[in-house]
Rosetta silent file (secondary structure, phi, psi, omega in degrees, C-alpha in Angstrom):
SEQUENCE: MRGKCKIALFFISFIFFSSILTHPTLGQETKMDMNRGSKVKKFLESHRGQWVDWNVPEVDGKVLYELIIQNNYKKAVDIGTSTGHSAIWMAWALSKTGGKLITIEIDEGRYKEALANFREAGVSEYIDARLADAHELVKELEGPFDFIFCDADKEWYKNYFVALAPKLEVGGCFTAHNVSWRSDRGIKEFLDYVLSLPNFETRMDKSSEQSISVSYKKW
SCORE:     score description
SCORE:     0.000 S_00000001
   1 L     0.000  -44.438  179.749    0.000    0.000    0.000 S_00000001
   2 H   -63.563  -37.804  179.657    2.821    2.361    0.942 S_00000001
   3 H   -63.013  -41.235  178.818    4.591    1.543   -2.302 S_00000001
   4 H   -64.699  -39.826  178.530    1.526    2.430   -4.338 S_00000001
   5 H   -62.476  -41.572 -179.815    1.167    5.738   -2.448 S_00000001
   6 H   -63.792  -41.548 -179.975    4.795    6.608   -3.146 S_00000001
   7 H   -64.578  -42.098  179.302    4.345    5.849   -6.849 S_00000001
   8 H   -62.730  -43.857  179.177    1.173    7.960   -6.978 S_00000001
   9 H   -63.236  -37.645  179.038    2.900   10.878   -5.221 S_00000001
  10 H   -60.848  -47.968 -178.402    5.815   10.612   -7.634 S_00000001
  11 H   -67.009  -37.139  177.164    3.563   10.886  -10.677 S_00000001
  12 H   -62.877  -45.034  179.345    1.577   13.764   -9.156 S_00000001
  13 H   -63.127  -41.033 -179.206    4.813   15.652   -8.423 S_00000001
  14 H   -62.539  -46.061  179.752    6.128   14.894  -11.899 S_00000001
  15 H   -63.481  -41.351 -178.195    2.989   16.203  -13.583 S_00000001
  16 H   -62.657  -50.046 -177.614    2.923   19.318  -11.357 S_00000001
  17 H   -71.803  -30.154  176.262    6.512   20.357  -12.014 S_00000001
  18 H   -65.165  -39.371  179.937    6.255   19.498  -15.708 S_00000001
  19 H   -65.943  -33.948  178.025    3.271   21.828  -16.012 S_00000001
  20 H   -67.823  -45.797 -176.553    5.263   24.626  -14.382 S_00000001
  21 H   -67.851  -30.158 -177.626    8.253   24.163  -16.660 S_00000001
  22 H   -99.581    2.279  179.951    6.154   24.011  -19.816 S_00000001
  23 L   -62.557  125.233 -173.436    3.708   26.784  -18.878 S_00000001
  24 H   -59.897  -37.937 -177.546    3.871   29.261  -21.832 S_00000001
  25 H   -68.566  -45.706 -179.352    3.722   32.396  -19.683 S_00000001
  26 H   -64.880  -39.352  178.546    6.461   31.313  -17.297 S_00000001
  27 H   -64.789  -36.906  179.242    8.640   30.212  -20.185 S_00000001
  28 H   -66.726  -40.498  179.747    8.087   33.552  -21.904 S_00000001
  29 H   -63.272  -41.979  179.878    9.041   35.484  -18.768 S_00000001
  30 H   -64.072  -42.680  179.095   12.273   33.526  -18.437 S_00000001
  31 H   -65.023  -39.269  178.032   13.127   34.138  -22.075 S_00000001
  32 H   -63.443  -42.543  178.745   12.351   37.855  -21.682 S_00000001
  33 H   -61.723  -42.844  179.944   14.623   38.068  -18.638 S_00000001
  34 H   -64.337  -43.253  179.671   17.423   36.350  -20.545 S_00000001
  35 H   -64.728  -42.100  178.999   17.021   38.630  -23.554 S_00000001
  36 H   -63.421  -46.430 -179.883   16.951   41.736  -21.364 S_00000001
  37 H   -59.806  -40.731  178.876   20.010   40.633  -19.435 S_00000001
  38 H   -63.668  -39.753 -179.629   21.880   39.959  -22.653 S_00000001
  39 H   -68.113  -42.633  179.720   20.982   43.407  -23.990 S_00000001
  40 H   -64.914  -45.018  179.875   22.037   45.199  -20.789 S_00000001
  41 H   -59.330  -45.230  179.894   25.324   43.298  -20.614 S_00000001
  42 H   -61.039  -41.516  179.348   26.086   44.102  -24.242 S_00000001
  43 H   -64.447  -48.419 -177.771   25.357   47.791  -23.637 S_00000001
  44 H   -63.310  -39.448  179.084   27.496   47.983  -20.485 S_00000001
  45 H   -66.251  -39.486 -178.366   30.381   46.158  -22.138 S_00000001
  46 H   -71.753  -20.446 -179.276   30.277   48.422  -25.192 S_00000001
  47 L  -108.367    8.786 -178.545   30.362   51.540  -22.964 S_00000001
  48 L   -59.815  131.714  178.753   32.935   50.300  -20.453 S_00000001
  49 L    81.970    2.488 -177.400   35.431   53.023  -19.591 S_00000001
  50 L  -105.388    0.412 -173.947   33.339   55.739  -21.262 S_00000001
  51 L   -83.586  112.883  177.171   31.349   56.953  -18.252 S_00000001
  52 L  -119.762 -157.655  177.136   32.210   60.534  -17.306 S_00000001
  53 L    55.341   44.184  172.683   30.124   63.404  -15.886 S_00000001
  54 L    70.866   23.351  173.039   30.130   62.069  -12.309 S_00000001
  55 L   -76.955  156.675  178.771   28.963   58.561  -13.117 S_00000001
  56 L   -76.955  154.370  173.477   29.887   55.732  -10.758 S_00000001
  57 L   -72.039  164.916 -175.835   32.605   53.236  -11.753 S_00000001
  58 H   -57.410  -43.387 -177.365   31.524   49.762  -12.851 S_00000001
  59 H   -60.590  -34.354  179.181   32.394   48.058   -9.557 S_00000001
  60 H   -74.781  -32.293  173.350   30.108   50.445   -7.677 S_00000001
  61 H   -61.448  -38.975  178.854   27.289   49.804  -10.134 S_00000001
  62 H   -66.750  -36.027  177.317   27.671   46.113   -9.313 S_00000001
  63 H   -60.057  -46.417  179.637   27.463   46.885   -5.574 S_00000001
  64 H   -63.333  -43.438  178.514   24.111   48.629   -6.090 S_00000001
  65 H   -56.714  -48.828 -176.844   22.883   45.778   -8.294 S_00000001
  66 H   -66.719  -37.922  178.857   23.746   43.173   -5.658 S_00000001
  67 H   -61.016  -42.247 -179.886   22.165   45.123   -2.804 S_00000001
  68 H   -67.911  -45.374 -179.683   18.851   45.272   -4.662 S_00000001
  69 H   -63.726  -49.438 -175.443   18.927   41.611   -5.693 S_00000001
  70 H   -63.024  -33.543 -177.114   19.995   40.271   -2.291 S_00000001
  71 H  -101.504    0.816  179.183   17.330   42.218   -0.410 S_00000001
  72 L    55.930   41.762  179.272   14.613   41.910   -3.074 S_00000001
  73 L   -72.574  149.616 -175.927   14.098   45.679   -3.131 S_00000001
  74 L  -132.426  -19.792 -174.215   11.403   47.022   -5.437 S_00000001
  75 E  -123.298   96.595 -169.696   10.893   50.756   -4.782 S_00000001
  76 E  -117.073  152.869  176.231   14.088   52.694   -5.426 S_00000001
  77 E  -129.341  137.375  179.003   15.213   56.298   -5.698 S_00000001
  78 E  -123.031  113.412 -179.473   18.398   57.550   -7.371 S_00000001
  79 E   -97.786  106.139 -178.447   19.466   61.118   -6.521 S_00000001
  80 L   105.048   76.285 -177.205   21.812   62.310   -9.247 S_00000001
  81 L   -66.056  -39.177 -166.691   21.245   60.442  -12.527 S_00000001
  82 L    54.816 -129.128  179.309   24.130   62.003  -14.450 S_00000001
  83 L  -102.151   13.034  164.192   24.049   60.134  -17.788 S_00000001
  84 L   104.249    6.844 -175.994   22.620   56.978  -16.266 S_00000001
  85 H   -61.575  -52.748 -178.699   25.325   54.435  -15.438 S_00000001
  86 H   -63.985  -38.323 -179.316   24.218   53.734  -11.854 S_00000001
  87 H   -63.143  -35.641  179.261   20.537   53.865  -12.846 S_00000001
  88 H   -66.338  -42.806  176.776   21.072   51.178  -15.482 S_00000001
  89 H   -61.703  -43.997 -179.246   22.629   48.821  -12.936 S_00000001
  90 H   -68.229  -42.362  179.894   19.780   49.463  -10.492 S_00000001
  91 H   -64.681  -37.241  176.939   17.061   49.173  -13.138 S_00000001
  92 H   -59.862  -45.975  178.576   18.537   45.877  -14.335 S_00000001
  93 H   -64.300  -42.869 -178.501   18.303   44.525  -10.780 S_00000001
  94 H   -66.665  -27.314  176.467   14.784   45.921  -10.339 S_00000001
  95 H   -65.180  -24.269  179.672   13.666   44.228  -13.555 S_00000001
  96 H   -88.230  -28.094 -179.181   14.414   40.961  -11.758 S_00000001
  97 H   -92.902   -9.450 -177.700   12.690   41.852   -8.479 S_00000001
  98 L    85.017   28.522 -176.400    9.640   43.377  -10.163 S_00000001
  99 L  -111.288 -168.679 -179.156   10.450   46.915   -9.076 S_00000001
 100 E  -151.986  154.083 -176.818   11.026   50.376  -10.506 S_00000001
 101 E  -116.843  133.290  167.386   13.438   53.274  -10.075 S_00000001
 102 E  -100.018  121.816  179.433   12.795   56.992   -9.764 S_00000001
 103 E  -122.624  141.506 -171.208   15.933   58.844  -10.822 S_00000001
 104 E  -123.017  129.490  177.211   16.456   62.610  -10.589 S_00000001
 105 E  -137.352  136.051 -177.401   18.769   64.838  -12.629 S_00000001
 106 L   -91.658  -24.684 -176.967   18.916   68.629  -12.655 S_00000001
 107 L   -90.807  123.009 -174.206   21.007   69.111  -15.817 S_00000001
 108 H   -65.101  -37.981  179.900   18.946   68.851  -19.019 S_00000001
 109 H   -63.471  -47.208  178.209   21.847   67.740  -21.202 S_00000001
 110 H   -65.298  -37.877  179.851   22.799   64.872  -18.894 S_00000001
 111 H   -60.195  -47.380 -179.139   19.121   63.997  -18.455 S_00000001
 112 H   -65.754  -37.951  177.949   18.541   63.650  -22.226 S_00000001
 113 H   -66.642  -37.689  178.077   21.702   61.585  -22.630 S_00000001
 114 H   -62.780  -43.248  179.368   20.565   59.329  -19.781 S_00000001
 115 H   -58.363  -42.400  179.130   17.191   58.758  -21.473 S_00000001
 116 H   -64.793  -39.870  178.662   18.979   57.678  -24.656 S_00000001
 117 H   -65.970  -39.086  178.544   21.205   55.320  -22.659 S_00000001
 118 H   -61.769  -42.083  179.987   18.196   53.795  -20.896 S_00000001
 119 H   -64.745  -45.358 -177.620   16.547   53.090  -24.247 S_00000001
 120 H   -65.714  -35.518 -179.782   19.696   51.578  -25.729 S_00000001
 121 H   -77.772  -16.298  178.154   20.255   49.413  -22.644 S_00000001
 122 L    82.006   27.854 -177.727   16.645   48.230  -22.758 S_00000001
 123 L  -120.843   11.517 -175.572   15.664   49.298  -19.223 S_00000001
 124 H   -55.449  -37.811 -175.466   13.459   52.352  -19.857 S_00000001
 125 H   -68.989  -12.184  179.473   10.292   50.643  -18.634 S_00000001
 126 H  -103.329    9.036 -176.246   11.851   50.179  -15.193 S_00000001
 127 E  -129.648  130.362  171.231   12.860   53.828  -14.812 S_00000001
 128 E  -106.665   94.112 -175.127   10.852   56.940  -14.009 S_00000001
 129 E   -88.347  128.038 -177.943   13.367   59.638  -14.972 S_00000001
 130 E  -117.155  130.020  170.935   12.699   63.125  -13.641 S_00000001
 131 E   -92.590  104.057 -172.079   14.294   66.377  -14.819 S_00000001
 132 L  -165.893  167.457  173.825   14.104   68.340  -11.582 S_00000001
 133 L   -86.882  111.701 -177.131   15.890   69.939   -8.647 S_00000001
 134 H   -61.952  -26.568  177.457   16.299   67.112   -6.138 S_00000001
 135 H   -53.945  -36.835 -178.417   16.446   69.666   -3.295 S_00000001
 136 H   -96.280  -40.566 -172.478   12.733   70.187   -3.839 S_00000001
 137 H   -65.370  -38.259 -177.521   11.576   66.966   -5.453 S_00000001
 138 H   -61.035  -27.567  178.557   12.673   64.589   -2.688 S_00000001
 139 H   -71.303  -27.674 -175.258   10.333   66.416   -0.312 S_00000001
 140 H   -90.145  -18.419 -179.279    7.417   65.787   -2.677 S_00000001
 141 L   -62.858  132.999 -173.233    8.031   62.095   -3.349 S_00000001
 142 L   -79.487  -38.291 -175.431    5.335   60.082   -1.634 S_00000001
 143 L    72.933 -171.000    0.895    7.052   56.795   -0.929 S_00000001
 144 L   -77.714  162.504  177.912    7.374   54.403    0.688 S_00000001
 145 E  -125.885  160.082  175.985   10.735   53.297   -0.689 S_00000001
 146 E  -123.673   -5.080  177.164   13.058   50.453    0.208 S_00000001
 147 E  -148.420  130.613  179.619   16.257   51.529   -1.574 S_00000001
 148 E  -134.006  132.907  174.843   17.833   54.960   -2.017 S_00000001
 149 E  -120.930  124.489 -177.792   21.115   55.866   -3.703 S_00000001
 150 E  -112.413  119.241  178.501   22.505   59.355   -3.209 S_00000001
 151 L  -146.846   58.464 -177.941   25.229   60.623   -5.558 S_00000001
 152 L  -125.052 -144.455 -178.007   24.573   64.330   -5.934 S_00000001
 153 L   -67.234  121.387 -171.291   25.824   67.509   -4.237 S_00000001
 154 H   -62.482  -34.335 -178.276   27.734   66.379   -1.154 S_00000001
 155 H   -68.583   -9.701 -178.553   26.788   69.360    1.029 S_00000001
 156 H  -108.390    3.790 -177.846   23.157   68.297    0.703 S_00000001
 157 H   -53.726  -48.809 -178.481   23.573   64.612    1.637 S_00000001
 158 H   -61.778  -41.059 -179.817   22.221   65.063    5.156 S_00000001
 159 H   -63.623  -40.161  176.275   19.236   67.037    3.856 S_00000001
 160 H   -61.387  -43.766 -179.182   18.403   64.302    1.347 S_00000001
 161 H   -63.195  -46.923 -179.397   18.594   61.732    4.114 S_00000001
 162 H   -59.649  -37.983 -178.756   16.409   63.728    6.502 S_00000001
 163 H   -71.774  -34.095 -172.408   13.780   64.178    3.784 S_00000001
 164 H  -101.697  -21.700 -178.377   13.699   60.524    2.718 S_00000001
 165 H   -54.851  -42.098  178.688   14.419   58.529    5.896 S_00000001
 166 H   -65.846  -20.452 -179.280   10.777   58.767    7.109 S_00000001
 167 H   -94.604    1.319 -178.899    9.655   57.393    3.712 S_00000001
 168 E   -90.185  130.083 -179.967   12.078   54.468    3.900 S_00000001
 169 E   -70.243  152.548  173.587   10.592   51.124    4.869 S_00000001
 170 E   -61.248  131.393 -175.386   11.986   49.133    7.780 S_00000001
 171 E    94.996  -16.330  177.183   14.622   46.833    6.300 S_00000001
 172 E   -77.527  171.784  179.972   15.270   49.285    3.483 S_00000001
 173 E  -140.396  150.149  176.397   18.564   51.087    3.057 S_00000001
 174 E  -109.123  118.419  179.329   19.933   54.507    2.197 S_00000001
 175 E  -110.454  147.414 -178.573   23.200   54.344    0.264 S_00000001
 176 E  -136.975  140.659 -174.921   25.543   57.261   -0.403 S_00000001
 177 E   -96.487  154.465  175.402   28.493   57.570   -2.787 S_00000001
 178 L    63.490   32.049 -176.677   32.000   59.001   -2.224 S_00000001
 179 L   -75.578   -3.113  174.895   31.750   58.833    1.573 S_00000001
 180 L   -74.634  -10.512 -179.692   35.520   58.409    1.866 S_00000001
 181 L   -78.658   61.081 -175.229   35.729   62.167    1.249 S_00000001
 182 L   -65.453  -20.159  177.719   35.727   62.834    4.997 S_00000001
 183 L   -72.366  -18.678  177.203   37.505   66.152    4.399 S_00000001
 184 L   -75.430  125.074 -175.344   34.342   67.336    2.623 S_00000001
 185 H   -60.413  -37.784  179.764   32.199   69.126    5.205 S_00000001
 186 H   -65.928  -41.883  178.749   28.962   67.833    3.711 S_00000001
 187 H   -65.054  -44.657 -179.941   30.128   64.203    3.767 S_00000001
 188 H   -61.897  -44.056  179.736   31.368   64.509    7.339 S_00000001
 189 H   -61.657  -42.393  179.360   28.122   66.098    8.486 S_00000001
 190 H   -63.057  -50.952 -176.897   26.118   63.343    6.784 S_00000001
 191 H   -64.469  -42.404  178.408   28.168   60.470    8.214 S_00000001
 192 H   -58.634  -37.781 -177.565   28.256   61.927   11.733 S_00000001
 193 H   -70.793  -52.124 -175.620   24.480   62.218   11.591 S_00000001
 194 H   -67.383  -32.898  179.279   23.597   58.746   10.254 S_00000001
 195 H   -70.850  -17.843 -179.650   26.107   57.018   12.517 S_00000001
 196 L   -88.720   -9.094 -174.493   24.452   58.645   15.525 S_00000001
 197 L   -83.107  124.094 -179.217   20.982   57.300   14.728 S_00000001
 198 L   -70.408  -23.737 -178.068   19.889   54.314   16.855 S_00000001
 199 L   -93.757   10.228  174.283   17.325   53.142   14.297 S_00000001
 200 E  -128.990  138.311  174.655   19.874   52.887   11.464 S_00000001
 201 E  -111.346  116.967 -173.020   22.794   50.513   11.136 S_00000001
 202 E  -113.145  134.890  174.570   25.474   51.943    8.868 S_00000001
 203 E  -136.041  162.927  175.695   28.455   50.190    7.293 S_00000001
 204 E  -102.981  127.469 -179.686   30.907   51.001    4.522 S_00000001
 205 E   -74.311  115.859 -174.047   30.878   48.612    1.594 S_00000001
 206 L   -74.230  -18.914  179.922   34.452   47.394    1.275 S_00000001
 207 L   -82.799  -10.627 -179.016   34.026   46.200   -2.306 S_00000001
 208 L   -71.715  141.067  179.112   33.183   49.707   -3.501 S_00000001
 209 L   -77.690  -38.318 -176.292   35.855   51.555   -5.469 S_00000001
 210 L  -115.941   24.601  173.545   34.790   55.033   -4.384 S_00000001
 211 L    66.451  109.966  175.522   33.239   54.152   -0.992 S_00000001
 212 E  -117.336  126.480  173.398   29.523   53.575   -0.584 S_00000001
 213 E   -89.528  142.392 -179.881   27.851   53.825    2.815 S_00000001
 214 E  -125.738  113.298 -176.645   24.908   51.503    3.409 S_00000001
 215 E  -113.492  108.513  179.383   22.465   52.497    6.160 S_00000001
 216 E   -87.911  135.378  177.792   19.781   49.908    6.971 S_00000001
 217 E   -85.508  119.769 -175.646   16.642   51.072    8.738 S_00000001
 218 L   -89.625  -33.005  176.080   16.030   48.869   11.793 S_00000001
 219 L  -158.760    0.000    0.000   12.747   50.393   12.963 S_00000001
């Protein structure tokens, strides 16, 4: 009797998993993910070493990508688009988690170039690009968010954090670029502030080339 039950369970399991693997929608989604990933990789490889105008280096783009993937973040904000290198890495990760990125750039020339890069990389649908002054816009963003990357004017880092921290979900994180610039008054003020907060746990990502701080919201 037990043997028959085991055989029956085997066939039921086999049929169930076969139906999942051959389901047309699931197969299409997997193929779409593969095609998108291939397109993004090709774009990033073809533009390697060409990112100027305050874009992050490749290794730091990978740090942002991994943070989003590992924590399954879905609602992200990027302060300081430049021409889009960091946003492309984040949008690629968000395409896998089912999320979307709001990215903000104040310079129209960089903004238009970023839009073109997003289209070429194939990630436009995962990005809400705003041409705006982040000093004002971050106050208006509704949230909630679970991932924030700040790479704009250093003297305003603390202000960006103060404006967005209440909109950050518990478990979410606020990341900031170039935090090794401790001689910069804005960076020092920002780090002194976030490190003093009991409801945030802040560390420096050691794999980052230009130093990224990662502040997780505990409550």
